[in-house]
C-alpha positions in Angstrom: 0.0 0.0 0.0 1.3 3.5 -0.9 1.8 6.0 1.9 3.2 9.5 1.5 3.7 9.6 5.3 4.2 7.3 8.2 2.3 7.9 11.4 1.9 5.9 14.6 2.3 5.7 18.3 5.6 5.1 20.0 5.3 2.0 22.2 7.1 3.5 25.2 5.8 6.6 27.1 8.0 9.3 28.5 9.0 9.4 32.2 6.2 11.9 32.8 3.7 9.3 31.3 3.2 11.3 28.1 2.5 9.3 24.9 4.4 10.3 21.7 2.5 10.3 18.4 4.7 10.7 15.3 4.1 11.8 11.7 7.0 11.4 9.2 6.8 12.6 5.6 8.8 10.2 3.4 7.5 10.8 -0.2 9.1 12.9 -2.9 5.7 13.9 -4.2 2.5 14.6 -2.3 0.2 14.5 -5.3 -1.8 11.7 -3.5 -1.6 13.3 0.0 -5.0 14.3 1.4 -5.0 16.2 4.7 -8.6 15.2 5.4 -7.7 11.5 5.4 -4.7 12.1 7.5 -6.8 13.8 10.2 -9.4 11.0 10.0 -6.6 8.6 10.7 -5.6 10.9 13.6 -9.1 10.5 15.1 -8.8 6.7 14.8 -5.5 6.8 16.8 -7.0 9.1 19.4 -9.9 6.6 19.8 -7.3 3.8 20.3 -5.4 5.8 22.9 -8.6 6.7 24.7 -9.6 3.0 24.9 -6.2 1.4 25.7 -4.1 4.0 27.5 -3.8 6.2 30.5 -1.6 9.1 30.0 -0.8 12.6 31.3 -0.8 14.1 27.8 0.5 13.7 24.2 3.7 14.8 22.5 3.6 15.3 18.7 6.7 14.4 16.8 6.6 15.8 13.2 9.4 14.8 10.9 8.9 17.1 8.0 12.4 17.1 6.5 10.9 16.1 3.1 8.3 18.8 3.2 8.1 20.8 -0.1 5.9 23.5 -1.5 3.5 20.9 -2.9 2.8 19.7 0.6 2.2 23.2 1.9 -0.4 23.9 -0.8 -2.3 20.8 0.3 -2.7 22.0 3.9 -6.0 23.5 5.1 -5.7 25.9 8.1 -9.5 25.4 8.9 -9.1 21.6 9.0 -5.9 21.9 11.0 -7.8 24.0 13.6 -10.6 21.5 13.8 -8.2 18.6 14.1 -6.4 20.4 17.0 -9.8 21.1 18.7 -10.8 17.5 18.4 -7.5 16.3 19.9 -7.3 18.7 22.8 -11.0 19.3 23.6 -13.0 16.4 22.4 -10.5 13.7 23.4 -8.8 15.8 26.1 -5.4 15.0 24.8 -3.3 17.6 26.7 -0.5 18.9 24.4 2.7 18.6 26.3 5.0 19.5 23.4 5.3 19.5 19.6 8.6 18.9 17.9 8.9 19.8 14.3 12.0 18.6 12.4 12.8 20.7 9.4 15.6 23.0 8.4 14.2 24.4 5.0 13.1 27.9 4.4 9.5 26.7 4.1 9.4 25.9 7.8 8.5 29.5 8.8 5.4 29.2 6.6 4.4 25.9 8.2 5.0 27.2 11.7 2.9 30.2 11.1 0.0 27.9 9.9 0.4 25.7 13.0 0.4 28.6 15.4 -2.9 29.7 14.0 -4.4 26.6 15.5 -2.7 27.0 18.9 -3.5 29.2 21.9 -0.8 31.5 23.2 0.0 29.0 26.0 0.5 26.2 23.5 2.5 28.2 21.1 5.4 28.1 23.5 5.3 24.3 23.4 6.1 24.2 19.7 9.8 23.5 19.1 11.5 23.5 15.7 14.6 21.2 15.4 16.9 21.1 12.4 17.8 17.4 12.7 16.5 14.3 14.5 19.7 14.2 16.6 18.4 17.2 18.5 15.6 15.1 19.9 18.1 13.6 22.4 17.9 16.8 24.4 14.2 16.5 24.8 13.3 12.8 24.8 15.0 9.6 26.1 16.9 7.7 23.3 15.5 4.4 24.4 12.0 5.4 23.5 12.9 6.8 20.1 12.8 4.9 16.7 15.9 3.3 15.4 15.9 5.8 12.6 16.8 8.5 15.1 19.4 6.5 17.0 16.9 5.2 19.5 16.2 1.8 21.0 12.8 1.1 19.3 11.9 -0.3 15.9 12.1 1.8 12.7 9.5 4.4 11.8 8.1 2.1 9.1 7.8 -0.9 11.4 6.1 1.2 14.1 3.7 2.6 11.5 2.8 -0.9 10.3 2.2 -2.0 13.9 0.0 0.9 14.7 -2.0 0.4 11.5 -2.4 -3.3 12.4 -3.7 -2.4 15.9 -6.2 0.3 14.8 -7.4 -2.0 11.9 -8.2 -4.9 14.2 -11.8 -6.1 14.3 -12.0 -5.1 18.0 -11.1 -1.5 17.3 -13.2 -1.2 14.1 -16.2 -2.4 16.3 -15.2 0.2 18.9 -15.3 3.0 16.2 -18.7 1.7 14.9 -20.1 1.8 18.4 -18.8 5.3 19.1 -20.4 6.5 15.8 -23.8 5.3 17.0 -23.5 6.9 20.4 -25.6 10.1 20.8 -27.9 11.8 23.2 -31.6 10.8 23.5 -33.4 14.1 23.0 -36.7 12.6 24.2 -35.2 12.5 27.7 -34.2 16.2 27.7 -36.3 18.3 30.1 -38.7 20.8 28.7 -38.5 23.0 31.7 -37.1 26.4 31.1 -36.7 27.5 34.8 -33.5 29.5 34.2 -35.0 31.5 31.3 -38.5 32.0 32.8 -37.6 32.6 36.4 -34.0 33.5 36.7 -33.5 35.2 33.4 -30.9 34.3 30.7 -27.5 33.3 32.0 -25.3 36.4 32.4 -28.3 38.8 32.2 -29.0 41.4 34.8 -32.4 42.8 36.0 -32.6 46.3 37.4 -34.8 47.2 40.4 -36.1 50.7 41.2 -36.0 51.3 44.9 -37.8 54.4 46.2 
């Protein structure tokens, strides 16, 4: 199967119990790259972590050394914003840090797009590295892929393992069950006590006292 990127979950968490999710661009052409499908796969991985893991937060490892102008043109800031909101708010995946590996002149454009999706607090957690070797100053080597001099399997092997896990019948059934879950509007109360008696939330009523 053709992949323009490898993505997955590192098997070993950090000492602070944060889980590392990686995305590595490895293609020379991104003609077949679709950001929407990438974000959908992200949601599948978030569901997997939510089901099988207990963690303090998530660390994003983005190896974009092969990024080119074609890749930049395929990004959608609105979809990026929604994907970040789904990760941090819907799935409550606290963003501990984001490491972006890239040394090209295009990195400033990408960083500007990513920062549009982050709050002021989270912007300080975005770190741009020029080479994978710089990760050693932030993450333990024994938890990094072999491609980066670490003690784990290669990026491609970890990608295949993650894909196998999230493609299992058990997880597919979990995703199907989650899709059917919704509120039963028939059980919602029809009382409007707040509006009829207390007024709208945040509103003020004035009283004239003689």
